Backbone as a chain_set.jsonl record, in Angstrom:
{"seq": "XXXXXXXXXXXXXXXXXXXXXXXXXXXXXXXXXXXXXXXXXXXXXXXXXXXXXXXXXXXXXXXXXXXXXXXXXXXXXXXXXXXXXXXXXXXXXXXXXXXXXXXXXXXXXXXXXXXXXXXXXXXXXXXXXXXXXXXX", "coords": {"N": [[7.188, 31.74, 11.54], [10.495, 31.826, 12.396], [13.81, 31.856, 10.865], [15.416, 30.506, 12.611], [13.716, 28.907, 13.988], [12.307, 25.779, 13.419], [10.889, 22.755, 12.144], [11.035, 19.212, 12.492], [10.987, 16.449, 10.37], [9.925, 13.386, 11.331], [9.179, 10.899, 10.445], [6.893, 8.642, 8.797], [3.419, 8.834, 9.542], [0.344, 7.693, 9.299], [-0.778, 6.445, 6.13], [-3.397, 7.559, 4.262], [-6.086, 6.095, 2.546], [-8.736, 6.645, 0.38], [-11.831, 4.959, 0.301], [-14.821, 3.353, -0.936], [-16.43, 1.487, 0.319], [-16.181, -0.047, 3.338], [-16.124, -2.773, 4.249], [-15.79, -4.198, 1.831], [-13.334, -3.119, 1.023], [-11.602, -3.901, 3.139], [-11.734, -6.675, 2.797], [-10.547, -6.911, 0.229], [-7.917, -5.979, 0.742], [-7.09, -7.785, 2.696], [-7.005, -10.139, 1.156], [-4.868, -9.374, -0.381], [-2.822, -9.704, 1.376], [-2.541, -8.122, 3.661], [-2.728, -7.488, 7.168], [-5.273, -6.665, 9.49], [-5.056, -4.082, 11.738], [-6.807, -2.627, 13.358], [-10.344, -2.07, 13.336], [-12.956, 0.157, 12.79], [-15.983, 0.349, 12.252], [-18.184, 2.097, 12.616], [-16.996, 4.575, 12.471], [-16.044, 4.466, 9.945], [-13.463, 3.562, 9.271], [-10.439, 1.645, 8.929], [-7.414, 0.199, 9.979], [-4.56, -0.946, 8.395], [-1.879, -3.172, 8.898], [1.622, -2.651, 8.351], [4.368, -4.33, 8.011], [6.4, -4.419, 10.965], [5.929, -1.935, 11.933], [4.377, 0.849, 13.66], [2.803, 2.914, 12.358], [0.476, 2.711, 9.623], [-1.588, 1.69, 6.865], [-4.337, 3.534, 6.427], [-7.604, 2.932, 5.846], [-10.253, 4.795, 4.699], [-13.622, 5.518, 4.63], [-15.201, 7.243, 2.1], [-17.977, 8.531, 0.997], [-18.48, 9.38, -1.659], [-16.686, 7.967, -3.158], [-16.673, 5.989, -5.666], [-16.439, 2.835, -7.461], [-13.707, 2.703, -9.641], [-11.434, 2.809, -12.409], [-7.851, 2.783, -11.977], [-6.539, 6.049, -11.906], [-4.451, 7.465, -14.404], [-1.622, 9.438, -14.814], [-1.143, 8.373, -11.41], [-0.913, 8.934, -7.857], [1.295, 6.776, -6.095], [1.784, 4.203, -3.737], [4.441, 2.517, -2.597], [5.566, -0.486, -1.193], [8.045, -2.187, 0.658], [9.113, -5.463, -0.016], [10.416, -8.806, 0.484], [10.745, -10.213, -1.977], [9.586, -9.262, -4.969], [8.636, -10.704, -7.138], [7.789, -13.108, -6.054], [5.8, -12.047, -4.435], [4.023, -11.224, -6.445], [3.141, -13.707, -7.476], [1.87, -14.727, -5.187], [-0.147, -12.789, -4.762], [-1.639, -13.061, -7.152], [-2.467, -15.705, -6.835], [-4.203, -15.335, -4.732], [-6.296, -14.149, -5.923], [-6.062, -11.478, -6.614], [-5.835, -8.97, -8.983], [-3.156, -8.146, -11.073], [-1.46, -5.265, -12.44], [0.395, -5.71, -14.441], [3.023, -7.927, -15.414], [5.692, -8.457, -13.006], [8.073, -5.799, -12.972], [11.357, -4.578, -13.815], [13.225, -2.392, -11.693], [15.443, 0.215, -10.53], [16.458, -0.727, -8.098], [15.643, -3.354, -7.908], [12.925, -5.405, -8.301], [9.46, -4.72, -9.099], [5.956, -4.935, -8.508], [2.62, -3.97, -9.261], [-0.649, -3.222, -7.913], [-4.159, -2.347, -7.947], [-6.751, -1.089, -5.926], [-10.395, -1.43, -5.816], [-11.13, 1.262, -5.913], [-9.241, 2.653, -7.21], [-6.832, 3.19, -5.91], [-3.399, 2.87, -5.963], [-1.026, 0.446, -5.246], [2.293, -0.613, -4.811], [4.588, -3.324, -4.751], [7.772, -3.764, -3.875], [11.16, -4.859, -4.295], [14.577, -5.15, -3.082], [16.474, -6.537, -4.506], [18.531, -6.076, -6.34], [20.002, -4.16, -5.068], [20.712, -4.864, -2.271], [21.895, -3.74, -0.019], [20.563, -1.401, 0.474], [18.08, -2.082, 1.391], [15.702, -3.126, 3.957], [16.438, -5.533, 4.942], [19.397, -6.31, 4.628]], "CA": [[8.289, 30.927, 12.0], [11.769, 32.439, 12.013], [14.793, 30.934, 10.308], [15.981, 29.715, 13.69], [12.711, 27.938, 14.374], [11.932, 24.861, 12.347], [10.356, 21.496, 12.609], [11.777, 18.07, 11.986], [10.175, 15.329, 9.912], [10.397, 12.214, 12.062], [8.817, 9.68, 9.742], [5.497, 8.567, 8.38], [2.366, 8.435, 10.455], [-0.444, 6.775, 8.491], [-1.133, 6.813, 4.771], [-4.846, 7.417, 4.157], [-6.614, 5.762, 1.239], [-10.19, 6.748, 0.341], [-12.542, 3.802, -0.242], [-16.259, 3.566, -0.945], [-17.098, 0.492, 1.152], [-15.148, -0.539, 4.251], [-16.061, -4.24, 4.246], [-15.193, -4.613, 0.564], [-11.919, -2.713, 1.033], [-10.876, -4.773, 4.066], [-11.627, -7.975, 2.135], [-9.561, -6.799, -0.843], [-6.561, -5.868, 1.287], [-6.743, -9.054, 3.346], [-6.584, -11.038, 0.07], [-3.549, -8.904, -0.829], [-1.821, -10.061, 2.382], [-2.469, -7.182, 4.775], [-3.437, -7.803, 8.405], [-6.004, -5.528, 10.031], [-4.643, -3.717, 13.103], [-8.085, -2.366, 14.006], [-11.437, -1.686, 12.433], [-13.981, 0.945, 13.467], [-16.998, 0.492, 11.207], [-19.013, 3.284, 12.85], [-16.224, 5.729, 12.027], [-15.682, 4.279, 8.547], [-12.014, 3.427, 9.108], [-9.733, 0.419, 9.314], [-5.97, 0.378, 9.842], [-3.84, -2.131, 7.949], [-0.487, -3.232, 9.364], [2.697, -2.71, 7.364], [5.537, -4.803, 8.748], [6.328, -4.282, 12.406], [5.839, -0.522, 12.265], [3.105, 1.305, 14.209], [1.982, 3.514, 11.305], [0.008, 1.758, 8.632], [-2.438, 2.217, 5.806], [-5.659, 3.794, 6.996], [-8.694, 2.968, 4.881], [-11.278, 5.711, 5.193], [-14.774, 5.574, 3.741], [-15.653, 8.522, 1.572], [-19.187, 8.106, 0.292], [-18.455, 9.675, -3.09], [-15.662, 7.151, -3.816], [-17.217, 4.831, -6.358], [-15.452, 2.013, -8.153], [-13.16, 3.379, -10.805], [-10.102, 2.315, -12.746], [-6.829, 3.683, -11.45], [-6.211, 7.178, -12.783], [-3.064, 7.452, -14.848], [-0.807, 8.918, -13.719], [-1.745, 8.518, -10.092], [0.053, 8.707, -6.777], [1.497, 5.36, -5.801], [2.425, 3.848, -2.475], [5.206, 1.287, -2.769], [5.968, -1.114, 0.053], [9.159, -3.108, 0.468], [8.912, -6.889, 0.227], [11.667, -9.513, 0.206], [10.845, -10.609, -3.376], [8.384, -8.787, -5.657], [8.123, -11.745, -8.031], [7.032, -14.021, -5.187], [4.59, -11.301, -4.067], [3.12, -11.276, -7.602], [2.544, -15.049, -7.503], [0.976, -14.831, -4.039], [-1.3, -11.93, -5.032], [-2.426, -13.707, -8.201], [-3.075, -16.883, -6.217], [-5.271, -14.884, -3.836], [-7.349, -13.537, -6.725], [-5.836, -10.048, -6.801], [-5.378, -8.715, -10.344], [-1.96, -7.318, -11.229], [-1.449, -4.406, -13.624], [1.261, -6.324, -15.43], [4.034, -8.77, -14.79], [6.7, -7.663, -12.286], [8.974, -5.088, -13.869], [12.606, -4.203, -13.153], [13.493, -1.014, -11.28], [16.869, 0.387, -10.22], [16.863, -1.481, -6.908], [15.231, -4.758, -7.976], [11.695, -5.672, -9.046], [8.234, -4.156, -8.541], [4.667, -5.313, -9.083], [1.608, -3.046, -8.759], [-2.062, -3.577, -7.914], [-5.047, -1.221, -7.631], [-7.994, -1.519, -5.286], [-11.538, -1.041, -6.644], [-11.314, 2.72, -5.941], [-8.148, 3.238, -7.97], [-5.619, 3.405, -5.115], [-2.352, 2.009, -6.514], [0.026, 0.019, -4.33], [3.352, -1.398, -5.417], [5.39, -4.167, -3.864], [9.081, -3.648, -4.502], [12.247, -5.485, -3.538], [15.911, -4.562, -3.232], [17.325, -7.657, -4.899], [19.711, -5.557, -7.042], [20.726, -3.278, -4.146], [20.296, -5.319, -0.934], [22.437, -2.887, 1.052], [19.624, -0.316, 0.704], [16.845, -2.622, 1.919], [15.565, -3.318, 5.397], [17.102, -6.799, 5.278], [20.56, -6.425, 3.724]], "C": [[9.584, 31.566, 11.514], [12.696, 31.38, 11.441], [15.37, 30.023, 11.379], [15.002, 28.656, 14.18], [12.395, 27.047, 13.187], [11.324, 23.615, 12.967], [11.147, 20.385, 11.944], [10.787, 17.001, 11.548], [10.737, 14.059, 10.534], [10.104, 10.9, 11.36], [7.35, 9.712, 9.375], [4.596, 8.256, 9.563], [1.559, 7.422, 9.651], [-0.622, 7.333, 7.089], [-2.624, 6.55, 4.653], [-5.248, 7.132, 2.716], [-8.133, 5.864, 1.284], [-10.79, 5.502, -0.307], [-14.04, 4.073, -0.161], [-17.023, 2.64, -0.026], [-16.051, -0.183, 2.024], [-15.021, -2.059, 4.216], [-15.406, -4.76, 2.967], [-13.707, -4.292, 0.529], [-11.097, -3.622, 1.942], [-10.695, -6.157, 3.435], [-10.578, -7.971, 1.035], [-8.147, -6.814, -0.265], [-6.156, -7.1, 2.086], [-6.315, -10.082, 2.3], [-5.189, -10.667, -0.428], [-2.467, -9.113, 0.227], [-1.686, -9.123, 3.561], [-3.249, -7.712, 5.973], [-4.105, -6.526, 8.909], [-5.555, -5.282, 11.468], [-5.87, -3.39, 13.941], [-9.092, -1.935, 12.959], [-12.499, -0.99, 13.258], [-15.049, 1.275, 12.43], [-17.825, 1.756, 11.374], [-18.312, 4.554, 12.386], [-15.786, 5.627, 10.579], [-14.191, 4.156, 8.307], [-11.535, 2.032, 9.506], [-8.251, 0.678, 9.074], [-5.338, -0.954, 9.472], [-2.407, -2.052, 8.437], [0.458, -3.276, 8.164], [3.954, -3.085, 8.124], [5.331, -4.676, 10.242], [6.183, -2.843, 12.866], [4.455, -0.177, 12.814], [2.259, 2.004, 13.163], [1.56, 2.448, 10.306], [-0.762, 2.462, 7.536], [-3.837, 2.324, 6.386], [-6.674, 3.883, 5.865], [-9.781, 3.835, 5.469], [-12.414, 5.812, 4.175], [-15.081, 7.019, 3.385], [-16.775, 8.18, 0.617], [-19.127, 8.32, -1.213], [-17.436, 8.829, -3.855], [-16.285, 5.897, -4.414], [-16.101, 4.027, -6.993], [-14.984, 2.761, -9.391], [-11.821, 2.754, -11.154], [-9.064, 3.261, -12.171], [-6.566, 4.827, -12.419], [-4.733, 7.119, -13.174], [-2.684, 8.85, -15.265], [-1.501, 9.163, -12.391], [-0.658, 8.391, -9.039], [0.138, 7.209, -6.501], [2.173, 5.226, -4.448], [3.124, 2.521, -2.707], [5.685, 0.818, -1.408], [7.08, -2.12, -0.236], [8.747, -4.529, 0.835], [10.229, -7.602, -0.056], [11.853, -9.859, -1.272], [9.535, -10.242, -4.083], [7.797, -9.849, -6.575], [7.34, -12.799, -7.253], [5.732, -13.347, -4.741], [3.57, -11.369, -5.202], [2.414, -12.628, -7.68], [1.53, -15.211, -6.378], [-0.29, -14.013, -4.26], [-2.22, -12.574, -6.071], [-3.15, -14.925, -7.642], [-4.23, -16.543, -5.295], [-6.402, -14.189, -4.595], [-7.225, -12.042, -6.908], [-5.224, -9.839, -8.187], [-4.179, -7.776, -10.337], [-2.129, -6.421, -12.441], [-0.725, -5.106, -14.762], [2.181, -7.266, -14.681], [4.991, -7.892, -13.982], [7.678, -7.029, -13.281], [10.227, -4.66, -13.109], [12.642, -2.71, -12.839], [14.957, -0.956, -10.86], [17.331, -0.48, -9.055], [16.513, -2.961, -6.969], [14.026, -4.932, -8.879], [10.509, -5.061, -8.33], [7.038, -4.764, -9.254], [3.621, -4.392, -8.459], [0.207, -3.649, -8.856], [-2.859, -2.291, -7.697], [-6.277, -1.79, -6.95], [-9.171, -1.044, -6.15], [-11.777, 0.467, -6.751], [-10.16, 3.422, -6.622], [-6.91, 3.581, -7.173], [-4.571, 2.387, -5.566], [-1.294, 1.729, -5.457], [1.022, -0.838, -5.09], [4.08, -2.183, -4.347], [6.744, -4.278, -4.537], [10.152, -4.297, -3.634], [13.57, -4.778, -3.836], [16.907, -5.646, -3.636], [18.58, -7.21, -5.653], [20.58, -4.692, -6.142], [20.384, -3.648, -2.697], [20.812, -4.448, 0.201], [21.503, -1.72, 1.371], [18.326, -0.788, 1.367], [16.851, -2.771, 3.427], [16.242, -4.606, 5.873], [18.288, -6.995, 4.345], [21.127, -7.836, 3.694]], "O": [[9.734, 31.817, 10.318], [12.423, 30.182, 11.513], [15.767, 28.895, 11.09], [15.41, 27.629, 14.722], [12.236, 27.533, 12.067], [11.269, 23.473, 14.188], [11.841, 20.605, 10.952], [9.85, 16.684, 12.281], [11.889, 13.699, 10.292], [10.734, 9.887, 11.664], [6.656, 10.699, 9.618], [4.969, 7.509, 10.467], [2.088, 6.352, 9.349], [-0.617, 8.547, 6.887], [-3.076, 5.435, 4.915], [-4.82, 7.818, 1.788], [-8.763, 5.237, 2.135], [-10.31, 5.045, -1.344], [-14.475, 4.933, 0.605], [-18.143, 2.954, 0.376], [-15.133, -0.822, 1.51], [-13.906, -2.577, 4.159], [-14.565, -5.658, 3.017], [-12.907, -5.1, 0.059], [-10.015, -4.066, 1.558], [-9.617, -6.744, 3.532], [-9.802, -8.919, 0.914], [-7.287, -7.566, -0.724], [-4.97, -7.424, 2.142], [-5.36, -10.825, 2.528], [-4.421, -11.534, -0.845], [-1.314, -8.741, 0.006], [-0.796, -9.31, 4.391], [-4.31, -8.314, 5.81], [-3.555, -5.434, 8.765], [-5.661, -6.168, 12.316], [-5.975, -3.816, 15.092], [-8.743, -1.5, 11.861], [-12.899, -1.489, 14.31], [-15.025, 2.339, 11.81], [-18.138, 2.424, 10.388], [-18.966, 5.504, 11.956], [-15.223, 6.574, 10.03], [-13.691, 4.589, 7.269], [-12.16, 1.346, 10.314], [-7.878, 1.303, 8.081], [-5.549, -1.964, 10.145], [-1.788, -0.989, 8.395], [0.149, -3.85, 7.12], [4.542, -2.247, 8.807], [4.21, -4.81, 10.732], [6.3, -2.556, 14.057], [3.471, -0.834, 12.473], [1.066, 1.71, 13.078], [2.214, 1.414, 10.167], [-0.608, 3.662, 7.31], [-4.44, 1.327, 6.783], [-6.616, 4.787, 5.032], [-10.189, 3.635, 6.613], [-12.193, 6.148, 3.012], [-15.201, 7.887, 4.249], [-16.546, 7.606, -0.447], [-19.672, 7.516, -1.97], [-17.329, 8.955, -5.075], [-16.408, 4.872, -3.745], [-14.957, 4.477, -7.059], [-15.782, 3.376, -10.098], [-11.142, 2.222, -10.276], [-9.368, 4.424, -11.905], [-6.391, 4.603, -13.616], [-3.878, 6.764, -12.362], [-3.423, 9.43, -16.06], [-2.342, 10.054, -12.269], [0.397, 7.809, -9.294], [-0.84, 6.478, -6.66], [3.022, 6.035, -4.072], [2.475, 1.512, -2.983], [6.145, 1.606, -0.582], [7.054, -2.815, -1.252], [8.114, -4.761, 1.865], [11.078, -7.06, -0.764], [12.972, -9.811, -1.781], [8.496, -10.847, -3.82], [6.583, -9.891, -6.771], [6.339, -13.321, -7.745], [4.686, -13.993, -4.675], [2.379, -11.551, -4.949], [1.209, -12.681, -7.926], [0.452, -15.768, -6.588], [-1.389, -14.488, -3.976], [-3.436, -12.623, -5.885], [-4.322, -15.147, -7.947], [-5.132, -17.356, -5.094], [-7.353, -13.7, -3.986], [-8.186, -11.392, -7.319], [-4.215, -10.458, -8.524], [-4.193, -6.74, -9.673], [-2.857, -6.767, -13.371], [-1.181, -5.094, -15.905], [2.115, -7.379, -13.457], [5.091, -6.695, -14.249], [8.056, -7.635, -14.283], [10.171, -4.407, -11.906], [12.159, -1.882, -13.611], [15.634, -1.983, -10.838], [18.48, -0.92, -9.031], [17.025, -3.748, -6.173], [14.089, -4.647, -10.075], [10.529, -4.895, -7.11], [7.094, -5.069, -10.445], [3.71, -4.062, -7.276], [-0.088, -4.458, -9.735], [-2.298, -1.266, -7.308], [-6.787, -2.84, -7.341], [-8.957, -0.322, -7.125], [-12.553, 0.904, -7.601], [-10.093, 4.651, -6.62], [-6.002, 4.215, -7.712], [-4.826, 1.183, -5.553], [-0.739, 2.646, -4.852], [0.646, -1.679, -5.908], [4.176, -1.762, -3.194], [6.856, -4.819, -5.637], [10.068, -4.288, -2.405], [13.657, -3.927, -4.721], [18.042, -5.666, -3.161], [19.596, -7.903, -5.606], [21.766, -4.508, -6.417], [19.823, -2.826, -1.971], [20.217, -4.426, 1.278], [21.632, -1.106, 2.431], [17.554, 0.036, 1.856], [17.871, -2.569, 4.086], [16.574, -4.75, 7.049], [18.204, -7.757, 3.381], [22.101, -8.095, 2.987]]}, "num_chains": 1, "name": "protein.A"}
């Protein structure tokens, strides 16, 4: 590729998370508030919706993915929510274990969870910097 030729990053497609059992993973993420866009058990995949966007979180069965605690440090996927502290209460009420209480970040608050395979997801708000959020 020459200097004159390049490509442009247009945005995210799907984020893939490896899981060991599709039914268990779908149940976990439904308790965490995710809606299933589609599920293809024969292919070992399910797509979770994230807001009104077409891309989502793709759960993909990988047989060698056994239950494990989240590796530290690990990659994290953070999703924007209107209020992370309310998300924490809702998650706890649905039986989803939090790592810790919501913690402050530069833009607001964040709370993190991990699925049984160690995939870490955070729910973060822009309460301190609403002009940067999707709903200023």
